[in-house]
Every structure is written in structure tokens, then in C-alpha cells.
N, C-alpha and C positions, 0 to 999 in steps of 0.2 A: 504493499500500500504505499502511495505517496504522502509523506507525513507533511511535507511543506504546503499542502492545500488546506491541512487542518487550521481551523480558526483558534488563535491563542486568546486565552483570557489575559487581559492586562494586569500585572501584578506590581505591587509596590513593596518595599522592604521597610519597615518601621522599626527603628532602633531606639534604645533609651541608654543613655551612656552615664557614668558615674559623675555626680556633680562636684565631688570633692574628694580628695585623697583620704584614705582611712580603711577601715575593716567593715565589710558588709556584714549586717545582722537582719535576722527576721523582724518585722514588724510586731510581731506577737511579743517579742523580748523588749520592746520600748517601754520605759517607766511610766508614760502617759496613757492611761487606760483608754482615752478616746481613739488613740492610733492603735494601740495593742490589740483591742477588741475590732479594729478595723470598722468603726463606725462611720467614717468618713469615706472608706473605700480602702482596696488592698494595696500593697505595694512592697516597699523595702526601706531599710534604715541604713546609715552610715554612720559610725562613730568615726569622727574626723581625727587625723593625725594631730598631735600638739602644735604643729607649726601651719597646718591649713586653716584658713579663714574666709576663704573666697568660695562662693558658690557659682559654678556655671550651669548652663542650661542643659538639662539632660535630653531635651527634646527641641526641634524647631517648632515654632508656633507664634501664637499672638498673645500677649500679657493680657488676661482677661481680669485680674485682679492684683492689686499691690496695694495693702493695707498701709496707712500712715505709720504703723509701728514696724513696717519694713522686715518682719522676721518671716515672712512667707511670700510667695507669688504663684499665681494660679495661671496655668498656660493652656489655651485652646490649641489643639493641633489640627493640620487640615485633614486627618484621618478621624475626626470627629470624637477624639478623646479630650479629657481634661486631665491634666497633670498638675497636682500641688507640690511644691517643694517647701518644706516647712524646717526652719532652723530651730533646733533646741526644743526643750519642755519647759513650759512656763514663761518663755521669752517675751511674751506678750506684755508681762509686768514691766518690762523695761520701758515701755512707751516709745520704743524707736530708739532710745539712746544705745549707742554702740553698734548700730546697722546703719548701712550706706547701701543705696539702691543705685545700680548702672543703667537701669530702664525705667519705664513708667507705663502706667495702664495705657492700653491700645496699640502699644509698639510691637513690631515683628522682632522676633529674636531667632538666632539661628543655633542649632545645637552646637554647645562647646563656649558660647558667648558668655561673659561675665553677667552675671544677674544681681548678686548681693555680696556684701562682705560684711563680717562681724568682729566684734571686740572680743577675743578670747579672754583677755585680761578682765574685762568687765563680768563676763559671764561666770569666770572662775570667783571673782570677788563676791559675786551675788549667790554663789553655789548652786549655778544652774547647768543642767545637762545640755551639752551642745550637739547631740545627736541630730543628724540631718535626715529627715523622712521624705521620702518621694511616694506620693499617693496617687492612684488612678481612681479619680471619683466619677469619672464617666467613661465608657468604653470598657472593652476587655483588657484583662491584665495579662500582658505577654509573660511566657515563661522565662525564668531567670536562667542565664548561661554560666553563672559563677555560683559555687557553694558559699553558704553563710559561714562566716569565720574568716573567709579568704580576704587578703588585703587588696584594695582596688585603688588606682590611680584615677584622677579625673580624666574623663575622656575614654576610659574602658567601656567597651560595649558590653552591658549588663543583661539585656534583653534584645531579642530580635524577633520579628513577626512578619510573616509574608502575608500581606492582605490583597485579596482580590478586588480588582476596580471593574465596576460594572458600568 
């Protein structure tokens, strides 16, 4: 049979990269019960290296939300997914102190682009957990390619999903 006459379904590859250097952990092990119980959605967490304080976009998309407290950013992707990147536990209590945003609501961002940075010193002074959570609040959660407990480097591909485009 002549295979070149077969109609092919267009496909795209959706990838999620590590937003920061650190150690990959299960969302279930995060100290905040809202994230650990996956009330917002499923995903993963990274305990940042001691010297890491910059968050890079794990996906390409548009900034749907960036609160004044700047401890989180919600991204809409072209694949109809929403990805929340949240820095730390109870960091909303800092009221934006120690956080800086490199982007703003409505802006398009590319995977690997700087999103936020945070003061490790301030978080340590306040006794706050700096774990970074990546949550899929809309759409399917792709499978992890890396085992929990593994060290990751910003930009490492942690998830890959082939998406049929109709």
C-alpha cells in the first residue's frame, strides 16, 4: 500500500520545563494542604537550590493573572491549558515584598523566559518555605519524564505530550 497518500493528523508537542534549579518533588509532599491535596489542580513541585531565586516560564503562553503580591503567575497556553507557577508557601503574607516580576498581565511569554525573582534572604528570615509549585488548573496533566527526588536544572524538559490538532 502507498503510505504517502494517507492523510496525516497534524500533531504538536507540548512540553513543560523546570522553572528553577532544584529537586523535583511530588505535589502531595508540599507542606501547604491546598496544593498537596490538589484542590487547585495536579502538577509537581521543585525545592529550589539555595542559590536559585529566579523563576523561568515552564511553558509558552500569555500571562492571564499576576497578583500584586507577585508570588504567583497564571499562564494560558495555546493548547487550552492553564499553568499556575506559585513560589513558596504562605508567601502571600509578604504582600509582594521580596518579589519582582519581569512580565505583566496580558503579556505573551516564551518557554524559558524570566517571569519572577524572589528574595531567598527575606523568605528565610520569615521562616517561609520556598518550594515552587507548577499546577495544571485547566487541561490534562502530562506525564512526568523525571523521577521525584531527582535534581533538575531550569529548562530541563519535565513533561512532554503529543497533542492531535484537528
